[in-house]
N, C-alpha and C positions, 0 to 999 in steps of 0.2 A: 828719773831720766826717761824720756820717751824712747821707744824702740821702733824704728822704721826699717822696713825691708825694701830694697830696690831690686826689682826683678827685670831682667832682659831676656827676651826670647831668641828665636833662631836668627842666626847671621849677625847678631849685634856684638858677638865676640870679634867681629872683623872691623869694628869702628876704628877709624884712623887709616884703614887700608881700603875699605870697600867704598866705592863711589864717593870720593871726598867732596865732589861738587854738591851732593845731596846731604851727606852725613858728616862732613867736616874731616879734619885731619888728625884729631886728637883721639887717642884710645880711651875707652870708657874707664879703664883702670886708672889712668892719669887724671881723668875728670873726677872720678870717685874720691881721690885724695883731696881735691879742691872742695868737694861737698863735705867731707869730714872736717876740713879746716873751717868751713863756713858755718857748720853746725856742731861746735864742740860739746854742747850740752845734750846732744841727741846721739843715741847709740844706733849708728847706721850699719846695716848689713847689706852686702851685695851678693846676688846670685844670678848666674847666667847659665842657660842651657839651650841646646838645639833640640831637645827632646820634650815633647808635650807632657809625658807622664812625670818627668822630673820637675817640671814647673808646677804641675798639679800637687805633687807631693810636698813641695816647698810651701805652697799656699796653705795646704792643710796643716803642715807643721807649725808655721809661723802665725797663721791667721787666728789662732785661739789664744796666743800669748802676747803678741805684739800689738803696737798702737796704730799701725798703719802700713799700707803697702803702696808703693809707687811701681806701676807695672807698664812696661813696654813689651807687649807680647809679640812684636814683630808681625810676621805674616799670620801667626795663629790668631791674631785679633779678628781676622776676617773669616776664619774657618772653624774655630774651636768653641763649640757649645759647652764643652767640658770645662774650659777655663772660666767661662762666664758662670757656670754652675758652681764652681769652686769658690769664686769670689762671693757668691750669694750665700754659700754655706758657712762662711766664717764671720765672726763679729768684727774683725779689724776692717776699718774703712779703707777703700782703695781709690787711687787717682790713676787714670789711664794717661800715658804720655806717648806721643809720637814726635820724633825729631823733625821729620819733614811734614809738610802740609799734605796729609793723605787725601784731602778733598781736591787738591790740584793735580792729583796723579791718576792712575788707571781707575776705572769705574769700580772694579771689584774691591778697591781699598776704601770705598766710601761707606761701607757697612762694617760695624763692629758688633761682635757678640759680647763685648765686655762693657761698653759704655753705659748701658742701663743698669749695670751692677755696681758702678763706681759713683763716688761722690761728685766727680768732675772729670773733665777730659781736657788735656793741654795738647794742642796740635800746632806744629810748624814753628816752634820757638827754639829749635835746635836743642843743644844739650841743656840750655837754661830751663827747659820744661821740667827737668827733674828737680831742679832747685825750687821752682815754683810749686811743684807738687809736694815736696817736703815741707815748705813753708806753710802750705795750707793744712797739712796733716798735723803739724806742730801746733797750729792755732786751734785745733778742735779740743 
């Protein structure tokens, strides 16, 4: 059974409440239940933190034993060299996901410190991006 970790960074704990016009009205916890039902043969784990160090620790912990990481690092995508380095340091492949189309937003969101360290990037597909990322990692 494949083991895949879904990581959400800062402010993504507010999904369903935060800017529903951009991020939708469903909480990630509710959506995660849908993902678990969609992938019954995959052991999915979910982790969210607003703290960069906690995200780093989780990548270090899971990245040597798991089969893949789907990561939406939120704003840390555009600021954290450390998260990019952590993804490079572990053998588990990663897929970067963004709910909104970051390229249609503010200029500072157009750069990612994670993209080059990931197998792929899914942008602007809403919550479905997580499902697509998991499907890709399962196929590896």
